C-alpha positions in Angstrom: 111.9 110.0 97.0 112.8 112.5 94.4 115.1 110.1 92.6 112.0 108.0 91.5 109.2 110.6 91.3 107.1 109.9 88.3 109.3 107.1 86.9 107.9 104.5 84.6 109.2 101.5 86.4 110.6 101.1 90.0 112.1 97.8 91.1 112.5 97.8 94.9 113.8 95.3 97.5 110.8 93.8 99.3 112.5 91.1 101.4 110.4 91.4 104.6 106.9 91.5 106.0 106.5 93.7 109.0 107.1 91.0 111.7 110.4 90.0 110.1 112.1 93.4 109.9 112.8 94.2 113.5 114.9 91.1 113.9 117.0 91.9 110.9 117.0 95.7 110.8 120.7 96.0 110.0 120.6 93.6 107.1 119.9 96.4 104.5 116.6 95.1 103.2 113.1 96.6 103.1 109.5 95.8 104.2 107.3 95.4 101.1 104.7 97.9 102.5 107.4 100.5 102.8 108.6 99.9 99.3 105.0 100.1 98.1 104.4 103.4 100.0 107.4 104.9 98.3 106.1 103.9 94.8 102.6 105.3 95.6 103.9 108.6 97.0 106.4 109.0 94.2 103.7 108.5 91.5 105.5 105.5 90.0 103.6 103.9 87.1 104.8 100.3 87.5 106.2 98.8 90.7 108.2 95.5 90.9 108.9 93.8 94.2 112.2 91.9 94.1 114.7 90.3 96.3 112.1 88.0 97.7 112.8 86.0 100.9 114.2 82.7 99.8 112.3 80.9 102.5 109.0 82.3 101.4 106.8 80.0 99.3 105.4 81.1 96.0 101.9 81.1 97.6 103.1 83.4 100.3 104.7 85.7 97.8 101.4 85.8 95.8 99.7 86.9 99.1 102.1 89.8 99.4 101.4 90.9 95.8 97.6 90.5 96.5 98.0 92.7 99.6 99.8 95.3 97.5 96.9 95.2 94.9 94.4 95.7 97.8 96.3 98.7 99.1 96.6 100.2 95.6 92.8 99.8 95.1 92.1 101.4 98.5 94.3 104.4 97.4 92.5 104.5 94.1 95.9 104.6 92.4 96.7 103.6 88.8 99.9 101.9 90.0 100.6 98.5 88.5 102.4 96.0 90.8 104.0 92.6 90.3 106.6 90.3 91.8 109.7 90.3 89.7 110.8 86.8 88.6 113.6 85.2 86.6 113.1 85.7 82.9 110.7 88.6 83.2 111.3 91.2 80.5 110.2 94.8 80.3 110.1 97.0 77.2 110.9 100.6 78.0 
C-alpha cells in the first residue's frame, strides 16, 4: 500500500465482481471492491477503475461505479472515483 499512499491518481485493475474471482483466482486480476479498499486506505485522491471485463455491459459497469460511490459516501471519504474509458485525459 505504501507505493500509492497519498497519491493524486491511482488507476487499478478492476476486472471482477466478488462472485467471479474465485473461478479465476490465478488470472492476475482484481475484484473492484479490493481495488477501492486499497484506494481508500491509502488516501488516494482520484481512483480510476480499469481493465473492465469485456463481457460486462456499460450499464453493469455503471452499477459498479455507483456501488463504489455508495461505499465512498459511507466512509465519508473525499475520494473521487470513475471508470477509465478510451480517450479519457487527465491533467497532472
